[in-house]
C-alpha positions in Angstrom: 0.0 0.0 -0.1 1.1 3.6 -0.4 2.8 4.9 2.7 4.0 8.5 3.4 6.8 8.6 5.9 7.5 12.0 7.4 10.2 13.3 9.4 12.1 16.2 10.7 9.5 17.9 13.1 10.5 19.1 16.6 10.7 21.9 18.8 12.7 25.0 17.8 12.9 28.5 18.9 11.7 31.4 17.0 14.1 32.2 14.1 15.4 28.7 14.0 15.2 26.2 11.2 13.8 22.8 10.5 13.8 20.5 7.5 10.8 18.1 7.0 11.1 15.2 4.8 8.5 13.0 3.2 9.2 9.6 1.6 6.4 8.0 -0.4 6.5 4.2 -0.9 4.4 1.9 -2.7 3.8 4.4 -5.4 2.7 2.7 -8.7 1.2 5.5 -10.4 2.2 9.0 -11.8 2.3 11.7 -9.4 1.1 15.1 -10.4 2.3 17.0 -7.3 3.5 16.7 -3.7 3.1 19.1 -1.0 3.0 20.0 2.7 0.1 21.2 4.6 -0.5 22.3 8.1 -3.1 22.5 10.7 -2.8 24.5 14.0 -5.2 23.9 16.9 -8.4 25.7 16.0 -7.5 26.5 12.6 -8.4 25.2 9.2 -5.8 23.0 7.3 -3.9 25.1 4.9 -1.5 24.6 2.2 1.9 25.5 3.0 3.8 24.6 -0.2 3.6 22.3 -3.2 5.6 21.3 -6.1 4.4 19.8 -9.2 6.0 17.1 -11.2 7.3 19.6 -13.5 9.0 21.6 -10.8 6.5 24.5 -10.3 6.1 25.6 -6.9 3.6 27.3 -4.9 3.9 28.7 -1.5 1.4 30.2 1.1 1.8 34.0 1.5 2.7 33.5 5.2 5.8 31.3 4.3 7.0 33.0 1.3 10.7 33.7 1.3 11.2 31.7 4.5 10.4 28.1 3.3 11.6 26.1 0.4 10.0 23.1 -1.0 12.0 20.5 -3.2 11.4 17.2 -4.6 13.0 14.2 -6.0 10.9 12.4 -8.5 13.4 9.3 -8.8 12.9 8.8 -5.0 9.4 10.1 -4.6 10.4 12.3 -1.8 9.6 15.8 -0.9 11.3 18.2 1.6 10.4 21.5 3.2 13.1 23.6 4.3 11.8 25.9 7.1 13.9 29.0 7.9 13.1 32.1 10.2 10.5 30.0 12.0 7.8 32.0 13.9 5.5 30.9 16.6 2.7 31.1 14.3 4.2 28.3 12.3 3.4 25.9 15.0 1.1 23.2 13.6 1.0 19.6 12.6 2.7 19.4 9.0 1.3 16.8 6.7 2.7 15.5 3.5 0.4 15.1 0.5 0.8 13.2 -2.7 -1.7 14.0 -5.6 -1.8 11.1 -8.3 -2.5 12.1 -11.9 -5.5 9.9 -11.6 -6.6 11.5 -8.3 -10.1 11.8 -9.9 -10.5 8.1 -9.3 -7.8 7.2 -7.0 -7.9 10.2 -4.5 -5.0 11.6 -2.9 -2.8 10.4 -0.2 -1.8 11.8 3.3 1.1 11.1 5.8 0.2 10.9 9.5 1.7 14.3 10.2 4.6 15.7 12.0 4.5 18.2 14.8 6.4 21.4 14.4 6.5 23.6 17.6 8.2 27.2 17.6 8.6 28.7 20.9 9.0 32.5 21.3 
């Protein structure tokens, strides 16, 4: 089965950095995009960053200039370099995979990794 293994979360002081990694396994289909979402307590889940199979990237305005998403199509991995972290970045971050046939297959999610930024 498809599994998304996330790592890199943790506790960091404001201004610090973390690098999140997501490794997808059991992939037997073409991937349109991979990305990272986050959800803070009491908040709606939001897109943090995504990268298409062609390398096109999208970022939430709140992380623009601070976070960088990268992917390796050969390894089916996606990373999120998080710099200049702020307390408001505190959330559960989840990896997402969008298959090319997501209309039939749906999308896949990791279990999430906690990122906590202290002030």
